[in-house]
Residue frames as qw, qx, qy, qz and C-alpha x, y, z in Angstrom:
[[0.030, 0.917, 0.284, 0.277, 15.42, 11.64, -60.69],
 [0.396, 0.311, -0.286, 0.815, 17.76, 14.50, -59.88],
 [0.299, -0.628, -0.566, 0.442, 17.03, 16.07, -56.51],
 [0.130, 0.740, 0.237, 0.616, 15.59, 19.52, -56.96],
 [0.469, -0.839, 0.056, -0.269, 15.67, 20.26, -53.24],
 [0.136, 0.601, -0.725, 0.307, 18.79, 19.99, -51.11],
 [0.727, -0.148, -0.670, -0.017, 19.07, 16.63, -49.38],
 [0.551, -0.408, -0.486, 0.542, 20.12, 18.32, -46.15],
 [0.022, -0.766, -0.079, -0.638, 19.14, 21.68, -44.69],
 [0.527, -0.261, -0.554, 0.589, 20.56, 22.97, -41.42],
 [0.191, -0.860, -0.141, -0.452, 19.23, 25.68, -39.16],
 [0.115, -0.690, 0.507, -0.504, 20.56, 26.93, -35.85],
 [0.519, -0.320, 0.679, -0.410, 19.20, 23.92, -33.91],
 [0.830, 0.232, 0.418, -0.289, 17.86, 21.51, -36.53],
 [0.072, -0.299, 0.788, 0.533, 18.73, 19.30, -39.47],
 [0.772, 0.384, 0.204, -0.465, 16.21, 18.47, -42.19],
 [0.033, 0.439, -0.839, -0.320, 17.36, 15.38, -44.13],
 [0.702, 0.030, -0.548, -0.454, 16.00, 12.28, -45.79],
 [0.816, -0.376, 0.293, -0.328, 14.75, 9.45, -43.60],
 [0.327, 0.404, -0.854, -0.013, 16.87, 6.36, -43.06],
 [0.732, -0.243, -0.623, -0.133, 15.92, 2.95, -41.70],
 [0.440, -0.041, -0.604, 0.663, 17.74, 3.85, -38.47],
 [0.196, -0.174, 0.138, -0.955, 15.11, 6.59, -37.87],
 [0.506, -0.303, -0.676, -0.442, 12.22, 4.14, -37.73],
 [0.464, -0.374, -0.721, 0.353, 12.13, 3.44, -33.99],
 [0.120, -0.281, -0.288, 0.908, 12.15, 7.11, -32.96],
 [0.283, 0.003, -0.341, -0.896, 9.73, 8.18, -35.70],
 [0.464, -0.301, -0.795, -0.251, 7.37, 5.26, -34.98],
 [0.284, -0.394, -0.646, 0.589, 7.10, 6.40, -31.34],
 [0.097, 0.222, 0.018, -0.970, 6.08, 9.88, -32.52],
 [0.420, -0.017, -0.548, -0.723, 3.52, 8.48, -34.99],
 [0.418, -0.294, -0.858, 0.046, 2.05, 6.16, -32.33],
 [0.077, -0.243, -0.495, 0.831, 1.08, 9.12, -30.12],
 [0.119, 0.676, 0.719, 0.114, -2.67, 9.84, -30.41],
 [0.086, -0.854, -0.178, 0.481, -2.13, 13.51, -29.52],
 [0.200, -0.443, 0.509, 0.710, 0.42, 13.97, -32.30],
 [0.111, 0.084, 0.842, 0.521, -1.65, 12.13, -34.92],
 [0.235, 0.549, 0.692, -0.405, -5.16, 13.40, -34.13],
 [0.359, 0.781, 0.064, -0.506, -5.07, 15.96, -36.99],
 [0.009, 0.515, -0.729, -0.451, -2.84, 13.97, -39.38],
 [0.176, 0.031, -0.915, -0.363, -4.24, 11.77, -42.13],
 [0.499, -0.423, -0.667, -0.356, -7.21, 9.85, -40.79],
 [0.366, -0.669, 0.197, -0.616, -6.56, 11.15, -37.26],
 [0.932, -0.350, 0.013, -0.092, -5.42, 7.87, -35.75],
 [0.356, -0.706, 0.593, 0.150, -2.03, 6.74, -34.44],
 [0.694, 0.480, -0.503, -0.188, 0.15, 4.58, -36.66],
 [0.944, -0.273, 0.161, 0.096, 1.46, 1.12, -35.87],
 [0.382, -0.605, 0.527, 0.459, 5.20, 0.61, -36.40],
 [0.538, 0.208, 0.721, 0.383, 4.38, -1.27, -39.63],
 [0.291, 0.868, 0.392, 0.092, 2.30, 1.61, -40.99],
 [0.182, -0.915, 0.197, 0.302, 5.02, 4.09, -40.02],
 [0.532, -0.265, 0.642, 0.484, 7.56, 1.99, -41.94],
 [0.447, 0.525, 0.637, 0.344, 5.33, 2.16, -45.04],
 [0.047, 0.978, 0.175, -0.105, 4.87, 5.92, -44.55],
 [0.362, -0.711, 0.411, 0.441, 8.64, 6.37, -44.43],
 [0.521, 0.063, 0.708, 0.472, 9.03, 4.30, -47.60],
 [0.304, 0.792, 0.506, 0.158, 6.39, 6.48, -49.28],
 [0.136, -0.942, 0.068, 0.298, 8.25, 9.62, -48.23],
 [0.424, -0.448, 0.599, 0.511, 11.43, 8.29, -49.84],
 [0.465, 0.403, 0.711, 0.340, 9.46, 7.35, -52.95],
 [0.142, 0.947, 0.261, -0.120, 8.17, 10.94, -53.17],
 [0.246, -0.777, 0.389, 0.430, 11.79, 12.11, -53.22],
 [0.494, -0.091, 0.749, 0.431, 12.70, 9.52, -55.85],
 [0.379, 0.600, 0.665, 0.234, 9.81, 10.47, -58.13],
 [0.106, 0.947, 0.274, 0.132, 9.75, 14.26, -57.69],
 [0.541, 0.405, -0.223, 0.703, 13.16, 15.29, -56.38],
 [0.129, -0.362, 0.389, -0.837, 11.74, 16.69, -53.13],
 [0.615, -0.392, -0.651, -0.208, 9.49, 15.61, -50.29],
 [0.611, -0.759, -0.011, -0.223, 9.21, 15.32, -46.54],
 [0.346, 0.549, -0.631, 0.425, 12.41, 15.56, -44.53],
 [0.686, -0.424, -0.514, 0.293, 13.17, 13.79, -41.28],
 [0.103, -0.857, 0.122, -0.489, 13.30, 16.62, -38.76],
 [0.815, -0.216, -0.386, 0.374, 16.12, 16.10, -36.28],
 [0.362, -0.913, 0.128, 0.139, 17.94, 17.98, -33.59],
 [0.325, 0.789, -0.521, 0.006, 21.61, 18.57, -34.33],
 [0.364, -0.443, 0.803, -0.163, 22.44, 15.57, -32.11],
 [0.221, 0.097, -0.897, -0.371, 20.48, 13.30, -34.50],
 [0.235, 0.287, 0.806, -0.462, 17.33, 12.86, -32.39],
 [0.069, -0.347, -0.683, -0.639, 14.32, 12.51, -34.71],
 [0.114, 0.273, 0.517, -0.803, 11.60, 14.92, -33.59],
 [0.545, 0.574, 0.417, -0.446, 9.19, 14.65, -36.54],
 [0.530, 0.266, 0.551, 0.587, 9.00, 15.43, -40.22],
 [0.120, 0.778, 0.100, -0.608, 8.83, 18.65, -42.20],
 [0.222, -0.202, 0.653, 0.695, 8.69, 19.34, -45.90],
 [0.398, 0.299, -0.272, -0.824, 6.54, 18.90, -48.94],
 [0.499, 0.277, 0.819, -0.064, 3.61, 16.83, -50.18],
 [0.335, 0.497, -0.286, -0.748, 2.81, 17.17, -53.87],
 [0.311, 0.026, 0.943, 0.120, 1.03, 13.96, -54.82],
 [0.172, -0.217, -0.690, -0.669, -1.54, 13.23, -57.49],
 [0.379, -0.605, -0.656, -0.245, -4.98, 14.44, -56.41],
 [0.398, -0.464, -0.407, 0.679, -3.66, 16.75, -53.67],
 [0.136, 0.913, 0.347, -0.163, -5.04, 20.29, -53.67],
 [0.331, 0.899, -0.224, 0.178, -1.64, 21.91, -54.30],
 [0.598, 0.325, -0.526, 0.510, 2.03, 21.85, -53.26],
 [0.606, -0.741, -0.175, -0.228, 1.83, 21.55, -49.47],
 [0.147, 0.506, -0.646, 0.552, 4.18, 22.48, -46.66],
 [0.827, -0.384, -0.297, -0.284, 3.42, 19.72, -44.14],
 [0.159, 0.494, -0.691, 0.503, 4.80, 18.74, -40.77],
 [0.810, -0.473, -0.328, -0.116, 4.50, 16.52, -37.72],
 [0.128, 0.601, -0.561, 0.556, 6.33, 17.27, -34.50],
 [0.562, -0.212, -0.765, 0.233, 6.68, 14.92, -31.52],
 [0.418, -0.819, -0.338, -0.201, 4.79, 16.10, -28.45],
 [0.686, -0.503, -0.118, 0.512, 7.98, 16.47, -26.36],
 [0.443, -0.013, 0.228, 0.867, 9.12, 19.17, -28.81],
 [0.010, 0.790, 0.501, 0.353, 5.98, 21.32, -28.96],
 [0.276, -0.945, -0.176, -0.020, 6.18, 24.95, -27.89],
 [0.648, -0.508, 0.196, 0.532, 9.95, 25.31, -28.31],
 [0.205, 0.809, -0.214, -0.508, 10.04, 27.12, -31.66],
 [0.445, -0.196, 0.788, 0.377, 11.26, 24.10, -33.64],
 [0.483, 0.570, 0.657, 0.102, 8.30, 24.11, -36.05],
 [0.198, 0.954, 0.060, -0.215, 8.72, 27.79, -36.86],
 [0.262, -0.675, 0.575, 0.382, 12.48, 27.36, -37.35],
 [0.465, 0.056, 0.826, 0.312, 11.93, 24.40, -39.70],
 [0.400, 0.751, 0.519, -0.079, 9.09, 26.24, -41.46],
 [0.071, 0.901, -0.201, -0.377, 11.26, 29.22, -42.31],
 [0.279, -0.442, 0.760, 0.385, 13.92, 26.89, -43.74],
 [0.457, 0.295, 0.825, 0.150, 11.44, 24.77, -45.70],
 [0.347, 0.858, 0.314, -0.213, 9.67, 27.78, -47.20],
 [0.045, -0.779, 0.446, 0.439, 13.06, 29.08, -48.35],
 [0.351, -0.125, 0.868, 0.329, 13.68, 25.75, -50.14],
 [0.424, 0.586, 0.689, -0.040, 10.19, 25.83, -51.71],
 [0.237, 0.925, 0.103, -0.278, 10.62, 29.38, -52.97],
 [0.021, -0.811, 0.487, 0.323, 14.30, 29.49, -53.92],
 [0.261, -0.292, 0.886, 0.249, 15.22, 25.92, -54.92],
 [0.338, 0.346, 0.873, 0.063, 11.86, 24.58, -56.11],
 [0.053, 0.019, -0.292, -0.955, 10.54, 27.92, -57.46],
 [0.039, -0.508, -0.860, 0.003, 7.03, 27.13, -56.24],
 [0.082, -0.300, -0.155, -0.938, 4.50, 29.86, -56.97],
 [0.661, -0.436, -0.122, -0.599, 1.78, 28.39, -54.74],
 [0.327, 0.125, -0.845, 0.404, 2.49, 26.87, -51.33],
 [0.616, -0.482, -0.181, -0.597, -0.29, 25.74, -49.02],
 [0.021, 0.131, -0.905, 0.405, -0.83, 24.00, -45.71],
 [0.598, -0.350, -0.532, -0.487, -3.93, 21.90, -45.05],
 [0.047, 0.171, -0.710, 0.681, -4.90, 22.17, -41.40],
 [0.321, -0.512, -0.794, -0.071, -7.80, 20.59, -39.54],
 [0.163, -0.751, -0.143, -0.624, -9.91, 23.42, -38.05],
 [0.681, -0.721, -0.115, -0.055, -9.43, 22.43, -34.37],
 [0.827, -0.041, -0.086, 0.554, -5.61, 22.42, -34.72],
 [0.097, -0.992, -0.071, 0.031, -4.97, 25.86, -33.21],
 [0.527, -0.622, 0.366, 0.450, -1.16, 25.45, -32.84],
 [0.555, 0.155, 0.588, 0.567, -0.74, 24.61, -36.55],
 [0.193, 0.864, 0.394, 0.246, -2.99, 27.50, -37.55],
 [0.318, -0.916, 0.084, 0.229, -0.89, 29.81, -35.36],
 [0.596, -0.317, 0.499, 0.544, 2.30, 28.49, -36.99],
 [0.469, 0.493, 0.561, 0.473, 0.96, 28.95, -40.53],
 [0.021, 0.964, 0.238, 0.116, -0.10, 32.51, -39.76],
 [0.459, -0.784, 0.229, 0.351, 3.26, 33.28, -38.15],
 [0.548, -0.112, 0.588, 0.585, 4.90, 32.15, -41.40],
 [0.111, 0.306, -0.260, -0.909, 2.67, 34.53, -43.37],
 [0.027, -0.258, -0.897, -0.357, -0.10, 32.19, -44.53],
 [0.409, 0.069, 0.167, -0.894, -3.67, 33.37, -44.94],
 [0.466, 0.248, 0.822, -0.211, -6.85, 31.31, -44.93],
 [0.171, 0.140, -0.566, -0.794, -8.20, 30.80, -48.45],
 [0.731, -0.078, -0.240, -0.635, -11.05, 28.37, -47.76],
 [0.646, -0.241, 0.674, -0.265, -11.96, 24.85, -46.77],
 [0.539, 0.334, -0.676, -0.375, -11.38, 21.62, -48.71],
 [0.953, -0.197, 0.065, -0.223, -12.26, 17.97, -48.19],
 [0.189, 0.622, -0.753, 0.102, -9.18, 16.10, -47.03],
 [0.261, 0.092, -0.956, 0.100, -9.52, 12.34, -46.77],
 [0.363, -0.483, -0.778, -0.172, -13.21, 12.59, -45.86],
 [0.331, -0.758, -0.431, 0.360, -13.17, 15.51, -43.44],
 [0.224, 0.951, 0.083, 0.196, -12.76, 19.28, -43.73],
 [0.659, -0.261, -0.018, 0.705, -9.39, 21.00, -43.68],
 [0.087, 0.949, 0.056, -0.299, -8.65, 24.69, -43.87],
 [0.751, 0.382, 0.163, 0.513, -6.45, 25.69, -46.78],
 [0.266, -0.871, 0.068, 0.406, -3.80, 28.25, -45.85],
 [0.702, 0.607, 0.086, 0.362, -1.73, 29.92, -48.59],
 [0.568, -0.534, 0.056, 0.624, 1.78, 31.27, -48.05],
 [0.291, 0.908, -0.103, -0.283, 3.04, 34.37, -49.84],
 [0.858, 0.098, 0.266, 0.428, 5.60, 33.67, -52.56]]
């Protein structure tokens, strides 16, 4: 499949790029943190083996659709999370999704990556509907979505528990 999204996006402080095997150790540490993972998926930390499978799934998303979740890194190559798109069968809509390591919270990285990712979704992918699914107690993610222009549309069932559906302007 031809990539519809750029394989690499740079901002002032960040690089969004595809995951590589070399990213596993850093990313697995992030995904093993209960505070980071409490609102992601089933709400539990990942083992290194599960994180490896998640990374493989992210690369498969790119292979099948030409876009997906990027490894989110500092310019020095440090992996600080992921940021990008989920658009899988059975999902409510094209989602802007992200995970950020706890050491990087509150520094503006998520907003910086969000601006860049929304630009890719709108300009490169020509998406007319972009959402984020956020667990109701996740106040920082709600604040981020709102700062990027999203508005609450309703609530959906996400993997057996409620998630608020925020819609970004296009």
